[in-house]
N, CA and C atoms as a LAMMPS dump frame, in Angstrom:
ITEM: TIMESTEP
0
ITEM: NUMBER OF ATOMS
228
ITEM: BOX BOUNDS ff ff ff
-5.0000000000000000e+02 5.0000000000000000e+02
-5.0000000000000000e+02 5.0000000000000000e+02
-5.0000000000000000e+02 5.0000000000000000e+02
ITEM: ATOMS id mol type element x y z
1 1 1 N 165.938 -204.53 -356.165
2 1 2 C 165.58 -204.309 -354.774
3 1 3 C 165.973 -205.545 -353.96
4 2 1 N 166.953 -205.372 -353.121
5 2 2 C 167.447 -206.491 -352.321
6 2 3 C 166.68 -206.594 -351.005
7 3 1 N 166.404 -207.795 -350.629
8 3 2 C 165.717 -208.055 -349.37
9 3 3 C 166.776 -208.318 -348.308
10 4 1 N 166.651 -207.649 -347.173
11 4 2 C 167.607 -207.848 -346.085
12 4 3 C 167.153 -209.046 -345.248
13 5 1 N 167.77 -210.207 -345.459
14 5 2 C 167.376 -211.438 -344.775
15 5 3 C 167.659 -211.385 -343.285
16 6 1 N 168.536 -210.455 -342.856
17 6 2 C 168.877 -210.377 -341.435
18 6 3 C 167.692 -209.931 -340.592
19 7 1 N 166.727 -209.247 -341.19
20 7 2 C 165.536 -208.826 -340.438
21 7 3 C 164.716 -210.028 -339.976
22 8 1 N 164.843 -211.138 -340.671
23 8 2 C 164.115 -212.345 -340.273
24 8 3 C 164.693 -212.983 -339.024
25 9 1 N 165.909 -212.617 -338.668
26 9 2 C 166.58 -213.197 -337.51
27 9 3 C 166.791 -212.169 -336.407
28 10 1 N 165.933 -211.168 -336.354
29 10 2 C 166.058 -210.098 -335.365
30 10 3 C 165.589 -210.602 -334.004
31 11 1 N 166.526 -210.785 -333.075
32 11 2 C 166.164 -211.265 -331.739
33 11 3 C 165.766 -210.131 -330.806
34 12 1 N 165.752 -208.919 -331.305
35 12 2 C 165.303 -207.791 -330.486
36 12 3 C 163.927 -207.309 -330.933
37 13 1 N 163.138 -208.231 -331.421
38 13 2 C 161.77 -207.913 -331.823
39 13 3 C 160.928 -207.718 -330.565
40 14 1 N 159.993 -206.778 -330.591
41 14 2 C 159.169 -206.536 -329.386
42 14 3 C 158.407 -207.764 -328.892
43 15 1 N 158.074 -208.684 -329.774
44 15 2 C 157.333 -209.863 -329.321
45 15 3 C 158.197 -210.795 -328.473
46 16 1 N 159.514 -210.591 -328.461
47 16 2 C 160.409 -211.425 -327.66
48 16 3 C 160.765 -210.795 -326.316
49 17 1 N 160.104 -209.705 -325.958
50 17 2 C 160.422 -209.05 -324.689
51 17 3 C 159.931 -209.797 -323.451
52 18 1 N 158.757 -210.429 -323.485
53 18 2 C 158.327 -211.149 -322.271
54 18 3 C 159.286 -212.295 -321.941
55 19 1 N 159.61 -212.427 -320.675
56 19 2 C 160.559 -213.452 -320.235
57 19 3 C 160.104 -214.849 -320.623
58 20 1 N 158.825 -215.148 -320.473
59 20 2 C 158.337 -216.49 -320.762
60 20 3 C 158.49 -216.842 -322.237
61 21 1 N 158.389 -215.856 -323.115
62 21 2 C 158.558 -216.112 -324.547
63 21 3 C 160.012 -216.436 -324.859
64 22 1 N 160.938 -215.715 -324.24
65 22 2 C 162.362 -215.968 -324.46
66 22 3 C 162.761 -217.339 -323.935
67 23 1 N 162.278 -217.677 -322.748
68 23 2 C 162.59 -218.992 -322.184
69 23 3 C 162.01 -220.095 -323.066
70 24 1 N 160.771 -219.91 -323.516
71 24 2 C 160.125 -220.91 -324.367
72 24 3 C 160.887 -221.103 -325.679
73 25 1 N 161.364 -220.025 -326.278
74 25 2 C 162.114 -220.129 -327.537
75 25 3 C 163.393 -220.931 -327.348
76 26 1 N 164.104 -220.68 -326.254
77 26 2 C 165.344 -221.41 -325.994
78 26 3 C 165.05 -222.878 -325.683
79 27 1 N 164.062 -223.133 -324.86
80 27 2 C 163.735 -224.509 -324.463
81 27 3 C 163.242 -225.321 -325.663
82 28 1 N 162.399 -224.721 -326.501
83 28 2 C 161.899 -225.453 -327.667
84 28 3 C 163.027 -225.793 -328.644
85 29 1 N 163.904 -224.85 -328.869
86 29 2 C 165.014 -225.104 -329.784
87 29 3 C 165.954 -226.169 -329.221
88 30 1 N 166.278 -226.079 -327.949
89 30 2 C 167.142 -227.084 -327.326
90 30 3 C 166.452 -228.448 -327.295
91 31 1 N 165.178 -228.452 -326.998
92 31 2 C 164.426 -229.707 -326.986
93 31 3 C 164.372 -230.362 -328.354
94 32 1 N 164.235 -229.54 -329.376
95 32 2 C 164.218 -230.098 -330.731
96 32 3 C 165.583 -230.694 -331.081
97 33 1 N 166.65 -230.046 -330.64
98 33 2 C 167.99 -230.572 -330.876
99 33 3 C 168.153 -231.934 -330.192
100 34 1 N 167.671 -232.041 -328.977
101 34 2 C 167.754 -233.31 -328.249
102 34 3 C 166.906 -234.376 -328.936
103 35 1 N 165.719 -233.985 -329.395
104 35 2 C 164.864 -234.939 -330.11
105 35 3 C 165.544 -235.44 -331.381
106 36 1 N 166.201 -234.551 -332.095
107 36 2 C 166.909 -234.959 -333.312
108 36 3 C 168.038 -235.938 -332.987
109 37 1 N 168.71 -235.723 -331.872
110 37 2 C 169.759 -236.669 -331.472
111 37 3 C 169.17 -238.04 -331.169
112 38 1 N 168.03 -238.068 -330.483
113 38 2 C 167.419 -239.342 -330.115
114 38 3 C 166.902 -240.113 -331.321
115 39 1 N 166.488 -239.409 -332.37
116 39 2 C 165.999 -240.134 -333.551
117 39 3 C 167.138 -240.447 -334.513
118 40 1 N 168.357 -240.08 -334.129
119 40 2 C 169.524 -240.461 -334.921
120 40 3 C 169.863 -239.51 -336.051
121 41 1 N 169.578 -238.233 -335.861
122 41 2 C 169.864 -237.254 -336.903
123 41 3 C 170.731 -236.12 -336.348
124 42 1 N 172.023 -236.394 -336.152
125 42 2 C 172.885 -235.351 -335.583
126 42 3 C 173.082 -234.161 -336.518
127 43 1 N 172.893 -234.355 -337.816
128 43 2 C 173.016 -233.246 -338.764
129 43 3 C 172.034 -232.129 -338.434
130 44 1 N 170.795 -232.486 -338.097
131 44 2 C 169.79 -231.47 -337.768
132 44 3 C 169.865 -231.048 -336.31
133 45 1 N 170.451 -231.847 -335.456
134 45 2 C 170.578 -231.476 -334.044
135 45 3 C 171.538 -230.305 -333.883
136 46 1 N 172.574 -230.259 -334.706
137 46 2 C 173.585 -229.201 -334.571
138 46 3 C 173.007 -227.803 -334.792
139 47 1 N 172.264 -227.539 -335.893
140 47 2 C 171.737 -226.177 -336.061
141 47 3 C 170.754 -225.761 -334.962
142 48 1 N 169.937 -226.703 -334.491
143 48 2 C 168.992 -226.357 -333.433
144 48 3 C 169.706 -226.098 -332.109
145 49 1 N 170.751 -226.844 -331.836
146 49 2 C 171.533 -226.607 -330.622
147 49 3 C 172.26 -225.269 -330.699
148 50 1 N 172.812 -224.962 -331.857
149 50 2 C 173.493 -223.673 -332.034
150 50 3 C 172.496 -222.531 -331.88
151 51 1 N 171.306 -222.685 -332.445
152 51 2 C 170.278 -221.653 -332.315
153 51 3 C 169.893 -221.447 -330.85
154 52 1 N 169.739 -222.534 -330.115
155 52 2 C 169.384 -222.437 -328.7
156 52 3 C 170.486 -221.742 -327.909
157 53 1 N 171.723 -222.09 -328.176
158 53 2 C 172.841 -221.453 -327.47
159 53 3 C 172.946 -219.97 -327.822
160 54 1 N 172.752 -219.636 -329.08
161 54 2 C 172.825 -218.237 -329.496
162 54 3 C 171.698 -217.419 -328.863
163 55 1 N 170.484 -217.967 -328.869
164 55 2 C 169.366 -217.25 -328.252
165 55 3 C 169.592 -217.084 -326.751
166 56 1 N 170.086 -218.112 -326.101
167 56 2 C 170.352 -218.008 -324.66
168 56 3 C 171.386 -216.918 -324.388
169 57 1 N 172.404 -216.838 -325.225
170 57 2 C 173.411 -215.789 -325.055
171 57 3 C 172.795 -214.403 -325.245
172 58 1 N 172.077 -214.208 -326.338
173 58 2 C 171.51 -212.888 -326.631
174 58 3 C 170.482 -212.49 -325.571
175 59 1 N 169.63 -213.422 -325.164
176 59 2 C 168.549 -213.098 -324.233
177 59 3 C 169.021 -212.913 -322.793
178 60 1 N 170.023 -213.675 -322.357
179 60 2 C 170.334 -213.702 -320.933
180 60 3 C 171.766 -213.34 -320.545
181 61 1 N 172.707 -213.351 -321.481
182 61 2 C 174.102 -213.134 -321.112
183 61 3 C 174.766 -211.942 -321.801
184 62 1 N 174.267 -211.526 -322.944
185 62 2 C 174.944 -210.487 -323.728
186 62 3 C 174.886 -209.134 -323.021
187 63 1 N 175.806 -208.235 -323.365
188 63 2 C 175.78 -206.896 -322.773
189 63 3 C 174.513 -206.109 -323.132
190 64 1 N 173.84 -206.486 -324.212
191 64 2 C 172.614 -205.781 -324.625
192 64 3 C 171.351 -206.375 -324.018
193 65 1 N 171.469 -207.278 -323.053
194 65 2 C 170.282 -207.932 -322.493
195 65 3 C 169.36 -206.962 -321.769
196 66 1 N 169.858 -205.78 -321.395
197 66 2 C 169.015 -204.792 -320.72
198 66 3 C 167.875 -204.339 -321.625
199 67 1 N 168.024 -204.514 -322.936
200 67 2 C 166.967 -204.141 -323.885
201 67 3 C 165.667 -204.85 -323.537
202 68 1 N 165.742 -206.091 -323.095
203 68 2 C 164.533 -206.881 -322.83
204 68 3 C 163.843 -206.464 -321.537
205 69 1 N 164.509 -205.695 -320.681
206 69 2 C 163.899 -205.245 -319.433
207 69 3 C 163.315 -203.851 -319.533
208 70 1 N 163.561 -203.164 -320.66
209 70 2 C 163.013 -201.824 -320.841
210 70 3 C 161.534 -201.924 -321.156
211 71 1 N 160.735 -200.926 -320.746
212 71 2 C 159.313 -200.957 -321.083
213 71 3 C 159.101 -200.856 -322.586
214 72 1 N 158.029 -201.479 -323.074
215 72 2 C 157.753 -201.475 -324.509
216 72 3 C 157.183 -200.143 -324.973
217 73 1 N 156.485 -199.44 -324.106
218 73 2 C 155.901 -198.155 -324.474
219 73 3 C 156.636 -197.035 -323.746
220 74 1 N 156.754 -195.866 -324.373
221 74 2 C 157.476 -194.758 -323.735
222 74 3 C 156.887 -194.352 -322.382
223 75 1 N 155.584 -194.429 -322.206
224 75 2 C 154.953 -193.996 -320.967
225 75 3 C 154.837 -195.09 -319.929
226 76 1 N 155.225 -196.301 -320.26
227 76 2 C 155.027 -197.425 -319.343
228 76 3 C 156.102 -197.483 -318.274
């Protein structure tokens, strides 16, 4: 029985629909990348910066961004 690891990186999870949560995720990841640069660890700054850029693209620029503006419940 294989575990699908891609489910752990699902950026279309319902908990990520509120705008403030998406902004917070991008800001925290980018901030951590900057913190890693300041403490002299560019190796760890790169993955956090890439994560922040990828989340910003998916949340705010991608063609599928309309998903985050749809209501969470069918009747809402």
